[in-house]
C-alpha positions in Angstrom: 126.3 -0.4 -67.8 125.0 1.2 -70.9 122.6 0.3 -72.4 122.5 -0.6 -76.2 120.9 1.2 -78.7 118.8 -0.4 -81.8 119.5 2.3 -85.1 116.8 2.5 -87.1 117.7 3.7 -90.8 115.5 5.2 -93.2 115.6 4.3 -96.4 112.9 6.1 -98.5 113.7 8.5 -100.3 112.5 8.8 -104.2 116.2 10.3 -104.9 114.5 12.9 -107.7 116.5 16.4 -106.0 119.6 14.9 -107.2 117.9 13.6 -110.9 120.0 13.0 -113.4 122.3 11.3 -111.2 119.8 10.1 -108.7 116.5 8.0 -110.0 113.8 6.7 -108.0 115.1 3.1 -108.9 118.6 4.2 -107.6 118.0 7.2 -105.0 120.6 9.1 -103.5 121.6 7.1 -100.4 122.7 4.2 -102.9 125.1 6.0 -104.8 128.9 7.0 -103.7 128.3 10.7 -103.8 131.0 12.2 -101.4 133.6 9.4 -101.4 134.5 5.7 -102.6 131.1 4.3 -100.3 127.6 4.9 -100.9 125.5 7.3 -98.4 124.0 4.0 -97.3 127.1 2.4 -96.3 128.7 5.6 -94.4 125.1 5.5 -92.4 126.1 1.9 -91.7 129.4 2.3 -90.9 128.8 5.5 -88.4 127.2 2.3 -86.2 129.2 0.0 -86.3 130.5 -0.1 -83.0 128.5 -2.7 -81.2 129.7 -1.7 -77.7 126.9 1.1 -78.4 125.1 -0.2 -81.2 123.6 -3.0 -82.0 122.9 -4.4 -85.6 120.3 -2.3 -87.3 117.0 -2.2 -88.2 116.4 -0.3 -92.2 113.2 0.6 -93.0 113.2 0.7 -97.1 110.5 0.8 -100.2 110.2 -2.6 -101.1 111.5 -2.1 -104.3 114.9 -1.4 -103.2 115.1 -4.9 -101.2 117.8 -6.2 -103.4 119.6 -2.5 -103.6 119.5 -2.7 -99.3 120.6 -6.4 -99.1 123.6 -5.0 -101.1 124.4 -2.5 -99.6 124.1 -4.4 -96.1 125.8 -7.4 -96.7 129.0 -8.4 -94.1 126.8 -6.6 -91.1 125.6 -9.4 -88.9 122.2 -9.7 -87.7 120.8 -6.7 -89.5 117.1 -6.5 -90.0 114.9 -4.8 -93.4 111.7 -3.7 -92.8 110.3 -3.6 -96.4 107.4 -0.9 -96.8 104.5 -1.9 -99.4 103.5 1.7 -99.7 105.2 4.7 -98.4 103.3 6.3 -95.8 105.9 8.8 -94.9 108.6 8.7 -92.1 105.6 8.5 -89.0 104.4 5.5 -89.8 108.0 3.8 -90.6 108.9 4.9 -87.7 106.3 3.8 -85.5 106.4 0.1 -87.4 110.2 -0.3 -86.2 109.3 0.9 -83.1 107.1 -1.5 -83.0 109.3 -4.5 -84.0 111.9 -3.2 -81.6 109.7 -3.5 -78.9 108.1 -6.6 -79.6 112.0 -8.3 -80.2 114.2 -6.1 -77.7 111.8 -5.0 -75.4 109.4 -1.8 -74.7 112.6 0.4 -72.9 115.0 -0.3 -75.8 116.3 3.0 -77.0 115.7 3.6 -81.0 118.1 5.9 -82.8 116.3 7.1 -86.2 119.2 8.0 -88.3 118.5 8.8 -92.8 120.4 6.9 -94.8 121.4 9.3 -97.1 123.0 11.9 -95.1 126.8 12.9 -94.5 127.8 13.6 -90.7 131.7 14.4 -91.5 132.6 14.7 -87.7 132.0 11.2 -85.8 133.0 11.8 -82.8 131.2 14.7 -81.9 128.0 12.9 -83.5 128.4 9.7 -80.7 129.4 12.4 -78.2 126.0 14.4 -79.1 124.2 10.5 -78.9 125.8 10.0 -75.6 124.4 13.1 -73.9 121.0 12.4 -75.9 120.7 8.7 -74.0 120.4 10.0 -70.7 117.5 12.4 -71.8 115.6 9.5 -73.4 116.3 6.8 -70.7 114.7 10.0 -68.9 111.2 9.3 -71.1 112.0 12.5 -73.8 112.1 12.2 -77.5 115.3 13.2 -78.7 116.1 15.2 -81.7 119.4 16.2 -82.5 119.6 20.3 -83.6 122.4 20.6 -86.0 124.6 23.5 -85.7 123.4 26.1 -88.3 126.3 27.3 -90.8 123.8 30.0 -92.3 120.7 31.3 -92.7 119.2 27.8 -95.0 115.4 28.5 -95.5 114.8 24.9 -97.1 115.1 23.3 -93.6 113.2 23.0 -90.8 114.2 24.7 -87.1 114.6 24.2 -83.5 114.3 26.9 -80.9 116.2 25.7 -77.7 114.4 26.4 -74.1 115.5 25.9 -71.0 118.1 23.3 -70.2 116.9 20.0 -69.6 117.1 18.8 -65.7 119.8 16.9 -64.6 121.6 16.3 -68.4 124.5 18.8 -69.1 124.2 19.8 -73.2 120.8 18.9 -73.3 117.7 21.1 -74.1 113.8 21.2 -73.8 112.4 22.4 -77.6 110.6 25.3 -77.3 109.2 25.8 -80.7 109.5 24.1 -84.7 109.5 26.9 -87.7 109.3 25.2 -90.8 111.6 26.7 -94.1 111.5 30.5 -92.7 112.1 33.1 -95.5 115.2 34.6 -95.5 114.7 37.3 -93.2 113.9 35.0 -90.1 116.3 32.7 -91.1 119.0 35.3 -90.6 116.9 36.6 -87.0 117.1 32.9 -86.2 120.9 32.2 -86.7 121.8 35.5 -85.1 119.9 34.7 -81.9 121.9 31.7 -81.2 119.1 29.4 -79.8 118.1 28.0 -83.0 118.9 25.4 -84.9 118.2 23.2 -88.5 115.8 20.0 -88.0 118.6 17.2 -88.8 115.8 14.5 -88.9 117.8 12.7 -86.1 115.9 10.6 -83.4 116.8 9.0 -80.3 113.9 7.5 -77.7 112.7 4.4 -75.9 110.7 2.6 -78.2 107.7 2.4 -75.9 107.9 6.2 -75.1 107.6 6.7 -78.8 104.7 4.3 -79.7 102.8 5.9 -76.8 103.3 9.5 -77.8 102.6 8.4 -81.3 99.0 7.0 -80.4 97.9 9.6 -78.3 98.8 12.3 -80.6 98.6 10.3 -84.0 96.1 7.7 -83.1 95.3 6.6 -87.0 99.1 6.1 -87.7 100.0 4.3 -85.0 97.0 1.9 -85.4 97.4 1.5 -89.1 101.5 0.6 -88.7 100.7 -1.3 -85.9 98.2 -3.4 -87.4 100.8 -3.8 -90.3 103.3 -5.3 -88.2 101.0 -7.5 -86.3 100.4 -9.3 -89.6 103.7 -8.7 -91.2 105.7 -11.7 -92.7 109.1 -12.5 -91.4 111.4 -13.9 -94.7 115.4 -14.2 -92.9 116.2 -10.9 -92.2 113.4 -9.5 -94.1 110.1 -8.3 -92.2 107.5 -7.8 -95.1 104.0 -5.7 -92.8 100.8 -6.5 -94.5 99.7 -4.0 -97.4 96.1 -4.3 -96.4 97.1 -2.6 -92.6 99.8 0.0 -94.5 97.5 1.4 -97.3 94.6 3.3 -95.1 97.6 4.9 -92.9 97.6 8.8 -93.2 100.8 10.0 -95.3 102.5 12.3 -92.5 105.9 13.1 -91.4 107.0 12.2 -87.6 107.7 15.7 -87.4 104.2 16.9 -88.4 102.0 14.5 -86.5 104.2 13.6 -83.4 107.4 15.7 -82.7 106.1 19.4 -83.4 102.9 18.1 -81.1 104.6 16.6 -78.5 105.7 18.4 -74.8 108.0 15.7 -74.6 110.6 16.8 -77.0 114.4 17.5 -75.8 117.2 18.6 -78.1 120.7 18.3 -78.2 122.9 20.2 -80.3 124.9 18.5 -83.2 127.9 20.2 -84.2 129.3 17.3 -86.5 129.6 18.6 -90.4 126.0 17.5 -91.2 124.9 17.3 -94.5 121.5 16.3 -96.2 122.9 16.3 -99.5 119.5 17.4 -100.5 120.3 18.8 -103.3 122.9 19.8 -106.4 123.9 22.9 -104.4 124.0 21.2 -100.9 126.3 18.9 -102.7 128.8 21.5 -104.5 129.3 23.0 -101.2 131.2 19.9 -99.6 134.7 19.8 -99.9 134.9 16.6 -101.8 135.4 17.1 -105.3 133.1 16.0 -107.7 133.4 12.7 -110.2 134.8 12.5 -113.8 138.0 15.2 -113.3 140.0 14.3 -116.2 136.7 14.5 -118.2 135.9 18.6 -117.3 137.5 21.0 -119.2 137.0 24.8 -117.7 138.2 28.2 -119.6 137.6 31.4 -118.0 134.7 29.9 -116.1 134.4 30.2 -112.2 132.2 28.6 -109.1 130.9 26.1 -111.2 130.2 22.4 -110.4 130.7 19.4 -112.6 130.1 15.6 -112.4 130.1 13.3 -115.1 129.8 9.3 -115.4 132.0 9.8 -118.8 130.9 12.4 -121.1 133.6 15.1 -121.6 132.4 18.3 -120.4 134.0 21.5 -121.7 132.6 24.7 -119.8 134.0 28.1 -121.6 132.8 31.8 -120.2 130.5 30.8 -117.9 129.7 30.9 -114.0 127.8 29.4 -110.7 126.7 26.7 -112.6 125.8 22.9 -111.9 126.6 20.4 -114.8 125.8 16.9 -114.2 126.4 13.9 -117.1 124.8 10.8 -116.3 124.0 8.5 -119.2 121.8 9.9 -121.7 120.8 13.0 -119.5 122.6 16.1 -118.6 121.7 18.6 -116.2 122.6 22.7 -116.6 121.5 24.6 -113.8 122.3 27.6 -112.5 123.2 27.6 -109.0 120.4 28.8 -106.5 117.7 26.6 -108.3 117.7 23.6 -107.0 114.3 24.0 -106.2 112.8 23.2 -109.0 114.9 20.0 -109.6 111.9 18.0 -109.3 109.9 19.5 -111.8 112.4 19.5 -114.1 113.0 15.5 -113.0 109.2 15.2 -113.8 108.6 16.6 -117.4 112.6 15.2 -118.7 111.2 11.5 -117.6 107.9 12.0 -119.2 109.9 12.5 -122.5 
């Protein structure tokens, strides 16, 4: 009999990289960027098969409680863990793993999924999860390496090492590389052994908690204390702020995955995108909104999105134009890395 997996959906993003459409008050996971459903709703739909997946545990900013509850309507048994303060993904996953351990059992499998990613091929995704389950049940911390489509410099990379024993399709991770330069990224993509780090993980609750306690004891201690003193109200779990506030603000990659010798990788070829910038969104096949409000003349390779303002382009190339409410972004493609600075300055006006 196959073990059930508890999906842990991370929804702590602030949304600044898709300004002006995405904002801290309503970040990108709650927006219908690639279709009629939000990225959050698409993530919930991806793990809706109750033959394999238990109801999800969502970890979110307490300020987004009502947004999350609205998105989760109709998902029976779903729970919402509300962070009183943001302490990055390591603490978020430790808290979620502690909840799963205490309510479902220490050997329960946890599938960690960002709420704001796009996966175009669900069948390939589930196939990869099935392979990962075997390695996770054997005690490994499993990460899913996204098959690269180009030498992206904005992603971290994983290098596949030796095959994982008795699990066809799984490999031990030989090395992590953070956001390489262009030459290094081109070399890594060319060798066929490197994969993008997509931030999707699968492991037993007890194994992850034990490894975090060994490698990042301060994070483990603070996050567990926050859960020990948590308040439970219906589907909501409210960790104690006094426990979480002193917790180090570190990602799970830095705190655990890059230090552990227990990490296995399963390749993922599922048309994945982190939808992390306007440049990334402009590469997707889904058309932008406001098609009837956009007119272009002698303009090429431009991405235009508007929620009501009519936009006309004349004699320009390679632009991203986004009109949302009373804010308009005009950006040359390839400049997404500066969006956060622009958003901070614009919101200060």
